[in-house]
N, C-alpha and C positions, 0 to 999 in steps of 0.2 A: 194675435200679437205674442201670446207666450210661445208659440211653435216657431217663431222667427228668432224670438229670443234664446230659445232652447237650440235652435240649430246654428246661430251665431256663437253660443257658448261650445258647443260640439265642436265646431269649427276650430275655435280658439284652442280649446284643449288638445286636439289633435295636431295642430300646428305646433303646440309646445311639446307634445310627447315626440313628434318628429324631430323637432330639434334637440330634444333631450337624448334621444336613442343614439345618435352617433356618437354624443360624449361617453354614453355608458359604455359604447361598444370600445371607445378610444381607450376608456379608462381600464376595460378587461383586458384589452391587448398589452396596455402597459404592464397591469399585474402579471399576466402571462409570461411578457418578456424578462420582468424582474424574477419571477421564480424560474425561468430557465436559466437565466444568468446564475442564480442561486446553487441549481443542480449542475450546472457545468463546475462551476467553483467546487462543488462537495466532490464531483467526480474526480476532478484533478487531484485534490487532497487525497482521496483515497487512492489514486494511481500512485501518488507520491508515497504514501504510507505502506502501499503493497511493495513497492520498490525498495523502500527501505527495510521491510521486513525481510525482503528475498537477500538484500546486500547482508543482513545481520547473519542470515542463515549461512551464506557462502562464506563469510569470513569466520564463522564459527567451524564450519567443516575444514576451510584451508588449516586454520590452528592445530584443530585436531589432528589432523594429516600431517602437519609439521612436527606436532609433539610425538606422533606414531613413529614417524621417521628418526626423531631423536631418540625414541625409547629401542627402538631396533639398532640404533648404532651403539648404545650403550650395550645392548645385550650382546650384539656382536664381539665388542671390547672385551666384556666379561667373560665370553666363550673363549676368545684367545688367550686372555690371561689364565684361565683356567687349564686350557691345554698345554700352556707353557709351563704353568706349575706343575703339571701332572709329568709331562717330559722331563722336567728337572729332578723331580723327585725319582722319576724311575733310572734317571742317570745316575742319581745318588745311590739309588739301591744297588745298581750295576756294581759301582765303583766300591762301594762297602764289602760286596759278596766276593 
C-alpha cells in the first residue's frame, strides 16, 4: 500500500513540476526580454551621447577655425597698415631730404 501511495505522490509531484516548469521558462523569457530592452535602450543612449560628443568636438573645431581665420585677417590688416606706415614714413624722409 505504501508503494502505491508513494508512486501516486511521485506522479502528483511530477505533474506539478511539469506544470510549473513552463511557467518558470516563460518567466525567464520575460526577464531576458526585459533585460534585452534595457540593454537596447542603454545602447541607444550611448549612441546619442557619442553623437552629441562628436558634435561638440566638431563645433569646437569649427569655432577654432573661424577664430583662426579672423586672427589671420587681423594680422593681414596689421601688416598692411604697417607697410603703409613705413611707405609714408619713407616718403616723408625723401621729401625732407
